[in-house]
Backbone as a chain_set.jsonl record, in Angstrom:
{"seq": "MTKAEKVSFAISKLQELYPTIPVPLEHKDPYTLLIAVLMSAQSTDVRVNQITPILFEKADNPFDMVKMSVEEIREIIKPVGLSPMKSKGIHGLSKILIEKYDGEVPQDIHLLEELPSVGHKTASVVVSQAFGIPAFPVDTHIHRLMYRWGFSNGKNVVQTEKDAKRLFPKALWNDLHLQIIWYGRDYSPARGWDLEKDIITKTIGRKTVINEYYNRKKTR", "coords": {"N": [[0.99, -1.154, 0.225], [0.533, 2.086, -0.676], [1.466, 5.477, 0.875], [-0.482, 7.279, 0.761], [-2.633, 5.603, 0.42], [-2.534, 4.265, 2.789], [-3.101, 6.559, 4.575], [-5.856, 6.754, 3.658], [-7.516, 4.076, 4.003], [-6.977, 4.103, 7.11], [-8.713, 6.298, 7.66], [-11.118, 5.972, 6.402], [-11.728, 2.948, 7.942], [-11.992, 4.479, 10.829], [-14.374, 6.132, 10.618], [-16.339, 4.022, 9.877], [-16.128, 2.998, 12.079], [-16.176, 4.715, 14.095], [-19.093, 6.674, 13.41], [-20.772, 8.628, 14.537], [-19.355, 10.435, 16.968], [-18.563, 10.75, 20.411], [-18.018, 13.178, 22.913], [-14.965, 13.562, 24.505], [-14.657, 15.053, 27.331], [-17.009, 16.299, 29.608], [-19.111, 19.235, 28.848], [-20.934, 22.285, 28.306], [-20.208, 24.685, 27.65], [-17.928, 27.08, 25.559], [-16.637, 27.79, 27.748], [-16.992, 26.118, 29.986], [-15.411, 23.935, 28.456], [-12.735, 24.832, 27.953], [-12.142, 24.918, 30.892], [-12.428, 22.231, 31.453], [-10.351, 21.062, 29.955], [-8.141, 21.797, 30.581], [-8.196, 21.05, 33.501], [-7.64, 18.552, 32.868], [-5.002, 17.78, 31.675], [-2.24, 15.423, 32.161], [-3.806, 13.868, 33.855], [-6.946, 11.774, 33.86], [-9.91, 11.36, 31.297], [-12.16, 10.589, 32.676], [-11.779, 10.608, 35.413], [-11.755, 13.706, 35.237], [-14.232, 14.091, 34.518], [-16.217, 13.287, 36.774], [-15.425, 15.732, 38.7], [-15.617, 17.883, 37.576], [-18.922, 18.918, 37.815], [-18.92, 19.218, 40.053], [-17.275, 21.358, 40.638], [-18.35, 23.042, 38.416], [-21.122, 23.712, 39.679], [-20.491, 25.248, 41.488], [-19.622, 27.433, 39.997], [-19.64, 27.879, 37.173], [-18.777, 30.159, 34.915], [-17.089, 32.934, 34.044], [-17.088, 35.037, 35.572], [-18.624, 33.658, 38.276], [-16.609, 32.214, 38.912], [-13.89, 33.846, 39.848], [-14.902, 34.656, 41.776], [-14.45, 33.095, 43.852], [-11.538, 31.827, 45.577], [-8.002, 31.086, 44.644], [-7.562, 29.034, 46.415], [-10.293, 27.658, 47.24], [-11.039, 26.974, 44.795], [-8.697, 25.334, 44.372], [-9.259, 22.736, 46.29], [-11.499, 21.64, 45.452], [-10.694, 20.972, 42.94], [-8.747, 18.942, 43.487], [-8.371, 16.048, 43.318], [-8.078, 15.572, 40.762], [-4.904, 15.711, 39.996], [-1.861, 18.143, 40.457], [-3.252, 20.271, 41.159], [-2.443, 22.808, 42.638], [-1.042, 24.189, 40.745], [-2.786, 24.219, 38.843], [-5.379, 25.244, 39.333], [-4.705, 27.474, 40.207], [-3.979, 29.013, 37.346], [-7.009, 28.682, 36.612], [-8.441, 30.648, 37.83], [-6.714, 32.726, 37.111], [-6.823, 33.191, 34.696], [-9.93, 32.837, 34.326], [-9.952, 35.385, 35.444], [-8.589, 37.249, 33.246], [-10.156, 36.626, 31.132], [-12.798, 38.239, 32.208], [-11.3, 40.931, 32.293], [-10.423, 41.19, 29.818], [-11.891, 40.388, 27.31], [-14.874, 40.698, 28.435], [-15.829, 38.088, 29.113], [-16.524, 35.909, 27.784], [-14.848, 33.806, 25.829], [-11.841, 33.97, 23.563], [-11.866, 33.129, 20.327], [-9.525, 32.901, 18.967], [-6.487, 31.194, 18.475], [-4.347, 31.626, 19.31], [-4.659, 34.012, 21.065], [-5.833, 32.042, 23.016], [-3.6, 31.104, 23.743], [-2.256, 32.601, 25.063], [-3.014, 32.377, 27.689], [-3.415, 32.134, 30.803], [-1.682, 28.698, 32.245], [-2.744, 27.938, 29.786], [-1.761, 25.624, 27.084], [-0.619, 24.989, 23.549], [-1.774, 22.493, 23.114], [-4.414, 22.643, 24.727], [-5.331, 24.421, 24.347], [-5.804, 23.903, 20.879], [-7.939, 22.416, 20.723], [-10.057, 23.747, 22.643], [-10.23, 25.719, 20.372], [-11.417, 23.657, 17.971], [-13.274, 22.204, 19.493], [-15.164, 23.742, 20.532], [-15.616, 25.467, 18.491], [-15.77, 24.597, 16.317], [-13.447, 24.877, 14.886], [-10.807, 24.023, 12.446], [-8.258, 22.163, 13.962], [-5.764, 20.0, 14.879], [-5.529, 18.521, 17.806], [-2.578, 16.687, 19.376], [-2.483, 14.282, 21.945], [-1.772, 11.461, 23.953], [-2.565, 9.463, 22.778], [-3.019, 9.75, 19.844], [-0.167, 10.232, 19.35], [1.131, 8.017, 20.051], [-0.441, 6.314, 18.134], [-0.249, 7.779, 15.532], [2.409, 6.709, 15.303], [2.196, 3.975, 15.41], [1.179, 3.712, 12.87], [3.264, 4.017, 11.409], [2.749, 6.814, 10.737], [4.042, 8.844, 11.133], [7.058, 10.099, 12.86], [7.701, 9.822, 15.718], [8.859, 11.22, 17.319], [8.492, 13.693, 18.913], [5.646, 15.699, 19.893], [4.643, 17.874, 18.821], [6.26, 17.592, 16.084], [4.207, 15.073, 15.262], [1.993, 16.563, 15.087], [2.483, 18.445, 12.976], [2.347, 16.316, 10.646], [0.033, 14.969, 10.882], [-1.291, 17.237, 10.178], [-0.764, 17.613, 7.607], [-0.889, 14.667, 6.34], [-3.764, 14.502, 6.691], [-6.756, 15.127, 5.579], [-7.848, 18.754, 5.585], [-10.485, 19.827, 6.476], [-11.948, 16.944, 7.884], [-10.046, 17.061, 10.375], [-11.009, 18.122, 12.799], [-13.193, 15.711, 13.314], [-11.365, 13.717, 13.195], [-9.276, 13.9, 15.183], [-10.753, 12.807, 17.291], [-11.753, 10.667, 16.974], [-9.416, 9.113, 16.329], [-8.156, 9.093, 18.844], [-10.491, 8.148, 20.454], [-10.067, 5.25, 18.957], [-7.337, 4.574, 19.888], [-7.985, 4.368, 22.676], [-10.111, 2.053, 22.823], [-8.782, 0.329, 20.586], [-6.283, 0.247, 20.463], [-4.239, 0.409, 22.454], [-1.798, 1.673, 25.353], [-1.189, 0.126, 26.705], [-1.793, -3.363, 27.76], [-1.712, -4.46, 24.894], [-3.608, -5.966, 21.842], [-2.941, -6.7, 19.146], [-4.224, -8.535, 17.193], [-7.373, -7.516, 17.536], [-6.721, -4.955, 16.634], [-7.611, -3.752, 13.846], [-6.625, -1.79, 12.341], [-3.649, -1.184, 12.902], [-3.092, -3.675, 12.303], [-3.58, -3.925, 9.661], [-1.864, -1.646, 8.639], [0.177, -0.948, 9.931], [3.44, 0.309, 10.796], [6.233, -1.925, 10.204], [8.289, -2.597, 11.712], [7.326, -1.902, 14.372], [5.022, -4.338, 14.099], [6.805, -6.358, 14.25], [8.01, -6.376, 16.838], [5.961, -6.496, 18.331], [5.277, -9.153, 17.941], [7.749, -10.394, 18.225], [8.003, -9.925, 20.929], [5.284, -11.132, 22.099], [6.511, -13.867, 21.481], [8.402, -14.275, 23.384], [7.543, -14.031, 25.77]], "CA": [[0.011, -0.397, 0.001], [1.279, 3.416, -0.767], [0.803, 6.366, 2.057], [-1.781, 7.763, 0.662], [-4.017, 4.375, 0.423], [-2.87, 3.935, 4.289], [-3.897, 6.995, 5.401], [-7.262, 6.708, 3.728], [-7.752, 3.608, 5.184], [-6.989, 4.481, 8.015], [-9.698, 7.214, 7.584], [-12.468, 5.101, 6.26], [-12.323, 2.528, 8.872], [-12.5, 4.97, 11.844], [-15.785, 6.665, 9.998], [-17.063, 3.297, 9.762], [-16.454, 2.628, 13.64], [-16.903, 5.916, 15.073], [-19.742, 7.599, 13.146], [-21.033, 9.624, 15.157], [-18.079, 10.642, 18.071], [-18.718, 11.095, 21.553], [-17.082, 13.831, 23.268], [-14.703, 12.879, 26.05], [-15.211, 15.415, 28.33], [-18.577, 16.842, 29.722], [-19.434, 20.567, 29.179], [-22.453, 22.868, 28.155], [-19.898, 25.979, 26.68], [-16.591, 27.218, 25.253], [-15.771, 27.713, 28.653], [-16.72, 25.215, 30.209], [-14.566, 22.891, 27.715], [-11.441, 25.28, 28.422], [-11.782, 24.702, 32.181], [-12.251, 21.061, 31.575], [-9.49, 20.425, 29.597], [-7.171, 22.827, 31.083], [-8.193, 20.43, 34.124], [-6.94, 17.083, 31.757], [-3.382, 17.221, 31.719], [-1.797, 14.326, 32.896], [-5.351, 13.352, 34.171], [-7.878, 11.157, 32.913], [-11.381, 12.088, 31.435], [-13.028, 9.882, 33.735], [-11.886, 11.263, 36.338], [-12.246, 15.269, 35.49], [-15.512, 14.259, 34.276], [-16.438, 13.576, 37.72], [-14.609, 16.41, 39.586], [-16.079, 19.556, 36.903], [-20.172, 19.006, 37.852], [-19.389, 19.641, 41.647], [-16.882, 22.956, 40.395], [-19.177, 24.191, 37.805], [-22.141, 23.649, 40.333], [-20.239, 26.799, 42.199], [-18.767, 28.273, 39.407], [-19.698, 27.573, 35.607], [-18.53, 31.193, 34.191], [-15.757, 33.054, 34.593], [-17.267, 35.942, 36.744], [-18.407, 33.385, 39.412], [-15.086, 31.854, 39.24], [-13.319, 34.863, 40.787], [-15.355, 35.636, 42.901], [-13.938, 31.643, 44.476], [-10.705, 31.942, 45.957], [-7.384, 29.81, 44.469], [-7.428, 27.861, 47.458], [-11.377, 26.95, 47.216], [-10.786, 26.034, 43.826], [-8.078, 23.904, 44.939], [-9.861, 22.146, 47.006], [-12.487, 21.655, 44.535], [-10.251, 20.084, 41.788], [-7.488, 17.925, 44.415], [-8.362, 14.637, 43.009], [-7.33, 15.489, 39.797], [-4.284, 16.573, 40.33], [-1.601, 19.053, 39.604], [-4.152, 21.108, 41.592], [-2.168, 23.706, 42.962], [-1.046, 24.985, 39.274], [-4.755, 24.168, 37.335], [-6.387, 26.605, 40.511], [-4.26, 29.531, 39.956], [-4.825, 28.781, 36.408], [-8.621, 28.747, 36.471], [-8.513, 31.291, 38.552], [-5.91, 33.508, 36.482], [-7.265, 33.077, 33.05], [-11.04, 33.538, 34.711], [-9.898, 37.083, 35.548], [-8.518, 37.718, 32.108], [-11.546, 36.826, 29.962], [-13.42, 39.071, 32.088], [-11.103, 42.271, 32.032], [-9.791, 41.47, 28.084], [-12.851, 39.67, 26.973], [-16.037, 40.482, 28.528], [-16.402, 37.021, 29.905], [-16.231, 35.336, 26.365], [-13.815, 32.522, 25.383], [-11.977, 34.243, 22.435], [-11.722, 31.827, 19.058], [-7.945, 32.53, 18.389], [-5.777, 29.834, 19.405], [-3.111, 32.676, 19.708], [-5.281, 34.304, 22.289], [-6.1, 31.358, 23.756], [-2.54, 30.42, 24.294], [-1.705, 33.413, 26.054], [-4.013, 32.51, 29.158], [-2.224, 31.287, 32.209], [-1.558, 27.297, 31.958], [-3.255, 27.187, 28.573], [-0.707, 24.986, 25.931], [-1.031, 24.574, 22.521], [-3.195, 21.479, 22.661], [-5.336, 22.926, 24.966], [-6.082, 25.754, 23.095], [-6.273, 23.548, 19.917], [-8.642, 21.205, 21.561], [-11.236, 24.454, 22.477], [-11.028, 26.018, 19.169], [-11.671, 22.476, 17.235], [-14.674, 21.302, 19.367], [-15.995, 24.525, 20.708], [-15.653, 26.722, 17.899], [-15.421, 24.058, 14.949], [-12.144, 25.655, 13.863], [-9.811, 22.88, 12.439], [-7.052, 22.0, 14.431], [-5.771, 18.596, 15.578], [-4.822, 18.597, 19.207], [-2.156, 15.549, 19.957], [-2.785, 13.688, 22.741], [-0.568, 10.756, 24.35], [-2.789, 8.359, 21.869], [-2.767, 10.192, 18.796], [1.376, 10.746, 18.947], [1.515, 6.425, 19.878], [-0.769, 5.745, 16.711], [0.988, 7.917, 13.997], [3.825, 6.279, 15.083], [2.018, 2.712, 15.019], [0.822, 3.327, 11.853], [3.955, 4.961, 10.568], [2.498, 8.289, 9.725], [5.12, 10.307, 12.338], [8.604, 9.408, 13.385], [7.309, 9.577, 17.18], [10.234, 12.277, 18.232], [7.704, 14.743, 19.844], [3.614, 15.787, 19.752], [4.764, 19.1, 17.557], [6.121, 17.041, 14.664], [2.798, 14.643, 15.223], [0.833, 17.489, 14.541], [2.367, 18.451, 11.779], [2.541, 15.177, 10.19], [-1.085, 14.758, 11.084], [-1.972, 18.297, 9.464], [-0.18, 17.346, 6.249], [-1.109, 13.726, 5.566], [-5.507, 14.492, 6.717], [-7.415, 16.883, 4.479], [-8.085, 19.79, 6.803], [-12.353, 19.188, 6.539], [-11.715, 16.254, 8.6], [-9.204, 17.385, 11.451], [-11.412, 17.939, 13.948], [-13.729, 14.593, 13.567], [-9.902, 12.849, 13.291], [-8.441, 14.084, 16.082], [-11.011, 12.616, 18.538], [-12.169, 9.7, 16.381], [-8.116, 8.629, 16.702], [-8.122, 9.353, 20.292], [-11.635, 6.642, 20.932], [-9.885, 4.192, 18.609], [-5.938, 4.351, 20.986], [-8.725, 3.965, 23.767], [-10.749, 0.871, 22.618], [-8.104, -1.234, 20.375], [-4.47, -0.001, 20.467], [-3.72, 1.301, 24.052], [-0.375, 1.236, 25.497], [-1.027, -1.584, 28.122], [-2.719, -5.001, 27.265], [-2.542, -4.313, 23.628], [-4.046, -7.104, 21.673], [-2.677, -6.784, 17.47], [-5.205, -8.834, 16.826], [-8.344, -6.557, 17.536], [-6.471, -3.585, 16.332], [-7.582, -3.876, 12.842], [-5.719, -0.433, 11.774], [-2.349, -1.173, 12.748], [-2.855, -4.661, 11.536], [-3.137, -4.01, 8.429], [-1.05, -0.866, 7.362], [0.919, -0.586, 10.86], [4.869, 0.105, 10.908], [6.649, -3.145, 10.038], [9.218, -2.495, 13.09], [6.086, -1.943, 15.34], [4.358, -5.101, 14.309], [7.496, -8.112, 14.57], [8.175, -6.142, 18.079], [4.76, -6.919, 19.09], [4.98, -10.547, 17.551], [8.51, -11.065, 19.157], [7.377, -9.829, 22.565], [4.499, -12.555, 22.274], [7.1, -15.178, 21.895], [9.088, -14.611, 24.748], [6.232, -14.822, 27.125]], "C": [[0.9, 1.068, -0.019], [0.731, 4.145, 0.395], [0.059, 6.943, 1.987], [-3.252, 6.499, 0.735], [-4.081, 4.08, 1.969], [-3.548, 5.233, 4.808], [-5.419, 6.631, 4.687], [-7.866, 5.25, 4.211], [-8.092, 3.419, 6.42], [-8.436, 5.351, 8.261], [-10.788, 6.529, 7.754], [-13.221, 4.131, 7.603], [-12.799, 3.271, 10.502], [-13.453, 5.317, 11.2], [-16.716, 5.699, 10.743], [-16.948, 3.105, 11.73], [-16.532, 3.543, 14.37], [-17.709, 6.951, 14.091], [-20.572, 8.877, 13.631], [-19.891, 9.257, 16.749], [-18.461, 11.48, 19.438], [-17.643, 11.664, 21.527], [-16.235, 13.743, 24.707], [-14.985, 13.902, 27.294], [-16.327, 17.069, 27.969], [-18.345, 18.513, 29.565], [-20.039, 21.173, 28.425], [-21.957, 24.33, 27.366], [-18.41, 26.246, 26.837], [-15.93, 27.056, 26.754], [-15.763, 26.806, 29.501], [-15.822, 24.081, 29.95], [-13.001, 23.563, 28.131], [-10.925, 24.927, 29.844], [-11.477, 23.305, 32.278], [-11.219, 20.06, 30.99], [-8.031, 20.669, 30.06], [-7.055, 21.45, 32.68], [-7.433, 18.594, 33.903], [-5.652, 16.945, 32.028], [-2.825, 16.829, 32.767], [-2.728, 13.662, 34.553], [-6.034, 12.237, 33.535], [-9.593, 11.661, 32.614], [-12.304, 11.49, 32.302], [-13.452, 10.859, 34.846], [-11.923, 13.0, 36.726], [-13.953, 15.29, 35.241], [-16.242, 14.722, 35.947], [-16.063, 14.473, 38.795], [-15.645, 18.278, 38.75], [-17.704, 19.387, 37.524], [-19.989, 19.514, 39.166], [-18.613, 21.146, 41.496], [-17.494, 23.68, 39.482], [-20.277, 24.055, 38.604], [-21.978, 25.117, 40.931], [-20.405, 27.801, 41.329], [-18.749, 27.934, 37.789], [-19.305, 28.611, 34.319], [-17.509, 32.062, 35.121], [-16.028, 33.947, 36.034], [-18.108, 35.417, 38.643], [-17.204, 32.499, 39.498], [-14.292, 32.679, 39.893], [-14.214, 35.376, 41.766], [-14.927, 33.929, 44.432], [-12.323, 31.981, 44.521], [-9.661, 30.806, 45.362], [-7.25, 28.431, 45.123], [-9.037, 27.009, 47.587], [-11.305, 26.437, 46.395], [-9.63, 24.91, 43.569], [-8.449, 22.672, 45.284], [-10.861, 21.284, 46.583], [-11.855, 20.181, 43.787], [-8.807, 18.99, 41.978], [-7.505, 16.984, 43.547], [-8.035, 14.388, 41.388], [-5.921, 15.799, 39.187], [-3.334, 17.555, 39.455], [-2.646, 20.776, 40.135], [-3.349, 22.803, 41.699], [-1.917, 24.804, 41.498], [-2.689, 24.964, 38.776], [-5.775, 25.359, 38.082], [-6.003, 27.878, 40.126], [-4.44, 29.524, 38.739], [-5.902, 29.114, 35.898], [-8.637, 30.437, 36.844], [-7.803, 32.703, 37.653], [-6.915, 33.825, 35.106], [-9.283, 33.883, 33.257], [-10.934, 35.281, 34.479], [-9.361, 37.963, 34.022], [-9.265, 37.494, 31.097], [-12.542, 37.723, 30.491], [-13.038, 40.64, 31.975], [-10.605, 42.547, 30.202], [-11.153, 40.889, 27.239], [-14.519, 39.682, 26.653], [-16.575, 39.279, 28.505], [-16.538, 36.226, 28.81], [-14.85, 35.137, 26.108], [-13.276, 33.307, 23.653], [-11.584, 33.047, 21.141], [-10.577, 31.434, 18.541], [-7.401, 32.051, 19.233], [-4.507, 30.562, 20.024], [-3.298, 32.839, 21.202], [-4.991, 33.113, 23.332], [-4.836, 30.579, 24.451], [-1.518, 31.236, 25.185], [-1.958, 33.367, 27.566], [-3.31, 31.622, 29.832], [-2.755, 29.569, 32.009], [-2.87, 26.831, 31.095], [-2.483, 26.76, 27.292], [-1.319, 25.184, 25.049], [-2.198, 23.43, 22.287], [-4.666, 22.076, 23.311], [-6.081, 23.832, 24.069], [-6.682, 25.414, 21.728], [-7.856, 22.846, 20.178], [-10.089, 22.011, 21.699], [-11.781, 24.46, 21.513], [-11.549, 25.017, 18.049], [-12.82, 22.41, 17.819], [-15.359, 22.413, 20.067], [-16.071, 25.496, 19.883], [-15.875, 26.022, 16.483], [-14.158, 24.19, 14.31], [-11.035, 24.69, 13.69], [-8.9, 23.196, 13.008], [-6.483, 20.574, 14.977], [-4.652, 18.448, 16.55], [-4.147, 17.018, 19.366], [-1.809, 15.367, 21.318], [-1.508, 12.498, 22.97], [-1.276, 9.643, 23.208], [-2.866, 8.392, 20.751], [-1.415, 9.992, 18.523], [1.46, 9.084, 18.968], [0.913, 5.764, 18.678], [-0.644, 6.207, 15.572], [1.692, 7.526, 13.624], [3.969, 4.886, 14.665], [1.919, 2.678, 13.493], [1.386, 4.196, 10.57], [3.838, 6.305, 9.607], [3.073, 9.539, 10.44], [6.171, 9.641, 12.905], [8.421, 9.351, 15.033], [8.313, 10.349, 17.826], [9.64, 13.004, 18.698], [6.414, 15.125, 18.771], [3.938, 16.994, 18.581], [4.896, 18.434, 16.178], [4.853, 16.03, 14.479], [2.118, 15.0, 14.808], [1.003, 17.787, 13.283], [2.257, 17.628, 10.793], [1.225, 14.782, 9.917], [-2.226, 15.374, 9.889], [-1.875, 17.99, 7.754], [-0.712, 16.389, 5.488], [-3.119, 13.751, 5.588], [-5.772, 15.991, 5.951], [-8.294, 17.345, 5.737], [-9.53, 19.398, 7.228], [-12.479, 18.033, 7.422], [-10.946, 16.107, 10.107], [-10.021, 17.617, 13.139], [-12.556, 16.575, 14.266], [-12.462, 13.411, 13.773], [-9.599, 12.723, 14.568], [-9.352, 13.0, 17.466], [-11.421, 11.27, 18.139], [-10.47, 8.69, 16.318], [-7.756, 7.942, 18.597], [-9.301, 7.494, 21.225], [-10.338, 5.376, 20.558], [-8.438, 3.81, 19.352], [-6.969, 3.317, 21.735], [-8.948, 2.23, 23.674], [-9.9, -0.541, 21.978], [-6.946, -1.463, 20.003], [-3.779, 0.984, 21.47], [-2.618, 0.656, 24.129], [-0.084, 0.288, 26.319], [-1.754, -2.554, 27.557], [-3.842, -4.273, 25.882], [-2.611, -5.509, 22.722], [-4.001, -6.418, 19.806], [-3.92, -7.665, 16.606], [-7.058, -8.371, 16.346], [-8.432, -5.052, 16.756], [-6.185, -3.53, 14.437], [-6.493, -3.061, 11.824], [-4.179, -1.257, 11.827], [-1.572, -2.432, 12.212], [-2.472, -4.941, 10.16], [-2.331, -2.906, 7.405], [0.389, -0.321, 8.476], [2.88, -1.001, 10.371], [5.673, -1.215, 11.121], [7.39, -3.952, 11.241], [8.4, -2.75, 14.179], [5.597, -3.503, 15.856], [5.121, -6.511, 14.403], [7.871, -7.323, 15.875], [7.212, -6.753, 18.772], [5.032, -8.577, 19.25], [6.352, -11.167, 18.627], [8.352, -11.03, 20.632], [6.715, -11.141, 22.713], [5.412, -13.652, 22.061], [8.141, -15.122, 22.824], [8.269, -14.837, 25.866], [5.84, -15.912, 27.171]], "O": [[1.938, 1.106, 0.642], [-0.271, 3.713, 0.964], [-0.422, 7.393, 3.028], [-4.44, 6.643, 1.025], [-5.127, 3.751, 2.529], [-4.565, 5.068, 5.481], [-6.182, 6.124, 5.509], [-8.864, 5.381, 4.918], [-9.075, 2.83, 6.871], [-9.204, 4.929, 9.126], [-11.403, 6.383, 8.81], [-14.335, 4.218, 8.119], [-13.686, 2.8, 11.216], [-13.797, 4.185, 10.86], [-17.497, 5.954, 11.66], [-17.968, 3.135, 12.419], [-17.001, 3.309, 15.484], [-17.158, 8.032, 13.886], [-20.864, 9.891, 12.998], [-19.743, 8.195, 17.354], [-18.621, 12.701, 19.45], [-16.638, 11.404, 20.866], [-16.771, 13.841, 25.811], [-15.585, 13.426, 28.258], [-16.47, 17.998, 27.174], [-17.4, 19.019, 30.171], [-19.828, 20.665, 27.324], [-22.723, 25.026, 26.699], [-17.72, 25.878, 27.788], [-14.931, 26.369, 26.967], [-14.665, 26.476, 29.95], [-15.443, 23.33, 30.849], [-12.152, 22.804, 28.599], [-9.745, 24.692, 30.105], [-10.523, 22.938, 32.964], [-11.091, 18.86, 31.232], [-7.05, 19.937, 29.936], [-5.947, 20.968, 32.914], [-6.914, 17.812, 34.7], [-5.226, 15.956, 32.626], [-2.751, 17.347, 33.881], [-2.411, 13.26, 35.672], [-5.49, 11.797, 32.522], [-10.331, 12.18, 33.452], [-13.316, 12.129, 32.589], [-14.458, 11.492, 35.168], [-12.043, 13.524, 37.834], [-14.74, 16.159, 35.615], [-16.636, 15.829, 36.314], [-16.347, 14.065, 39.921], [-16.068, 19.299, 39.293], [-17.685, 20.486, 38.077], [-20.862, 20.291, 39.553], [-19.122, 22.101, 42.083], [-17.347, 24.901, 39.52], [-21.027, 24.646, 37.827], [-22.857, 25.979, 40.948], [-21.057, 28.822, 41.546], [-17.647, 27.736, 37.278], [-19.389, 28.288, 33.134], [-17.215, 31.986, 36.314], [-15.516, 33.769, 37.139], [-18.211, 36.094, 39.666], [-17.028, 32.095, 40.647], [-13.812, 32.065, 40.846], [-14.139, 36.422, 42.411], [-15.183, 33.96, 45.636], [-11.834, 32.408, 43.476], [-10.071, 29.646, 45.42], [-6.987, 27.301, 44.712], [-9.032, 25.844, 47.984], [-11.426, 25.223, 46.559], [-9.655, 23.936, 42.816], [-8.066, 21.648, 44.718], [-11.129, 20.264, 47.218], [-12.183, 18.999, 43.883], [-8.104, 18.46, 41.118], [-6.515, 16.993, 42.816], [-7.798, 13.293, 40.879], [-5.808, 16.109, 38.001], [-3.571, 17.861, 38.286], [-2.664, 21.897, 39.626], [-3.65, 23.754, 40.978], [-2.47, 25.886, 41.296], [-3.44, 25.875, 38.429], [-6.621, 26.091, 37.569], [-6.597, 28.917, 39.839], [-5.425, 30.247, 38.587], [-5.959, 29.765, 34.856], [-8.864, 31.291, 35.987], [-8.505, 33.713, 37.604], [-7.592, 34.827, 34.873], [-9.777, 34.865, 32.704], [-11.517, 36.076, 33.741], [-9.711, 39.118, 33.778], [-9.081, 38.163, 30.081], [-13.307, 38.185, 29.644], [-13.863, 41.511, 31.702], [-10.485, 43.596, 29.568], [-11.06, 41.348, 26.101], [-15.216, 39.255, 25.732], [-17.682, 39.138, 27.986], [-16.936, 35.236, 29.424], [-13.93, 35.954, 26.136], [-14.046, 33.27, 22.693], [-10.885, 32.084, 21.456], [-10.306, 30.389, 17.949], [-7.542, 32.211, 20.445], [-3.835, 30.175, 20.98], [-2.712, 32.336, 22.16], [-4.165, 33.16, 24.243], [-4.9, 29.746, 25.355], [-0.491, 30.888, 25.768], [-1.392, 34.02, 28.442], [-2.743, 30.588, 29.48], [-3.901, 29.237, 31.708], [-3.692, 25.945, 31.334], [-2.55, 27.567, 26.365], [-2.49, 25.539, 25.185], [-3.179, 23.462, 21.544], [-5.746, 22.046, 22.721], [-7.091, 23.837, 23.364], [-7.62, 26.044, 21.24], [-8.78, 23.118, 19.411], [-11.118, 21.528, 21.227], [-12.855, 23.956, 21.185], [-12.154, 25.571, 17.131], [-13.755, 22.515, 17.025], [-16.497, 22.019, 20.324], [-16.571, 26.533, 20.319], [-16.143, 26.743, 15.522], [-13.884, 23.618, 13.254], [-10.304, 24.475, 14.657], [-8.446, 24.331, 12.862], [-7.301, 20.137, 15.787], [-3.44, 18.313, 16.38], [-4.951, 16.093, 19.48], [-0.994, 16.095, 21.885], [-0.463, 12.562, 22.323], [-0.44, 8.89, 22.71], [-2.83, 7.303, 20.179], [-1.227, 9.534, 17.396], [1.867, 8.634, 17.897], [1.491, 4.812, 18.152], [-0.81, 5.513, 14.569], [2.079, 7.505, 12.456], [4.9, 4.384, 14.034], [2.467, 1.778, 12.856], [0.891, 4.712, 9.568], [4.335, 6.711, 8.557], [2.758, 10.728, 10.391], [6.007, 8.542, 13.434], [9.267, 8.635, 15.568], [8.59, 10.048, 18.987], [10.469, 13.477, 19.475], [6.229, 14.972, 17.564], [3.398, 16.899, 17.479], [4.057, 18.546, 15.284], [4.362, 16.168, 13.359], [1.356, 14.348, 14.094], [0.135, 17.589, 12.434], [2.009, 18.234, 9.751], [1.031, 14.25, 8.824], [-3.142, 14.909, 9.209], [-2.764, 18.138, 6.916], [-1.057, 16.613, 4.328], [-3.76, 13.164, 4.717], [-5.334, 17.134, 5.824], [-9.041, 16.748, 6.513], [-9.725, 18.713, 8.232], [-13.583, 18.185, 7.943], [-11.212, 15.184, 10.876], [-9.607, 17.315, 14.258], [-12.803, 16.385, 15.457], [-12.636, 12.381, 14.424], [-9.612, 11.63, 15.134], [-8.722, 12.53, 18.413], [-11.467, 10.526, 19.119], [-10.597, 7.467, 16.26], [-7.356, 6.927, 19.167], [-9.07, 6.524, 21.946], [-9.764, 4.722, 21.43], [-8.306, 2.59, 19.452], [-6.998, 2.091, 21.637], [-8.257, 1.369, 24.219], [-9.992, -1.721, 22.315], [-6.428, -2.464, 19.508], [-3.051, 1.964, 21.311], [-2.253, -0.357, 23.531], [0.988, -0.252, 26.593], [-2.451, -2.177, 26.614], [-5.0, -3.921, 25.66], [-1.594, -6.199, 22.779], [-4.939, -5.77, 19.341], [-4.365, -7.336, 15.506], [-7.73, -8.695, 15.366], [-9.369, -4.329, 16.418], [-5.117, -3.358, 13.848], [-5.8, -3.496, 10.904], [-3.709, -1.844, 10.852], [-0.401, -2.57, 11.858], [-1.633, -5.669, 9.628], [-2.134, -2.964, 6.192], [1.321, 0.397, 8.114], [3.395, -2.01, 9.888], [5.766, -1.594, 12.289], [7.311, -5.113, 11.641], [8.64, -3.698, 14.927], [5.601, -3.97, 16.995], [4.526, -7.577, 14.567], [8.478, -8.287, 16.343], [7.468, -7.485, 19.729], [5.02, -9.181, 20.322], [6.217, -12.024, 19.501], [8.55, -11.978, 21.392], [7.249, -12.107, 23.258], [4.965, -14.655, 22.617], [8.785, -16.159, 22.978], [8.366, -15.72, 26.718], [5.047, -16.246, 28.052]]}, "num_chains": 1, "name": "protein.A"}
């Protein structure tokens, strides 16, 4: 198969498996999505979805959020980890949204990246999922699969994002990044990976990755 054929196979298989795509983080508007994505750093979506309702019951907009202290926010979000940094970020960005943007979340990725505790990946998720602007946020699942499929060299997430944007049609970016995340969780995890169930990697995967998998199985 040529690279283009492999890309086409991956896209059609993902569309077949995930015709409707569940959104991993529960939210109701751009602000609650921004806070949820910020909280998800080095945590699980399941854990974040357990904590955000508690936080949003007290404050689901920047005006209510700044009425709380950093310590109060921290106390609520402690279970998601990195709470000292995240609570400062949540309080700080809420203040800036009020002062600079009338409490609205900006749609420009560069403006989002200027907010405290908001990195490129967080900003990319917000513009794609909240505003429908094409972006390709790369998380650990996408990084792993782009390497397994031979679509990127796996050096770093910056390179993986460039490769994904180059290989996949822009109109599909917002769906594809979510479809790949779900596929990674369901069929191609980092641990407990069963290649027989992972139809995409089995069909188009990097030969060294497939050979390594079978060699490891033999030695067990």
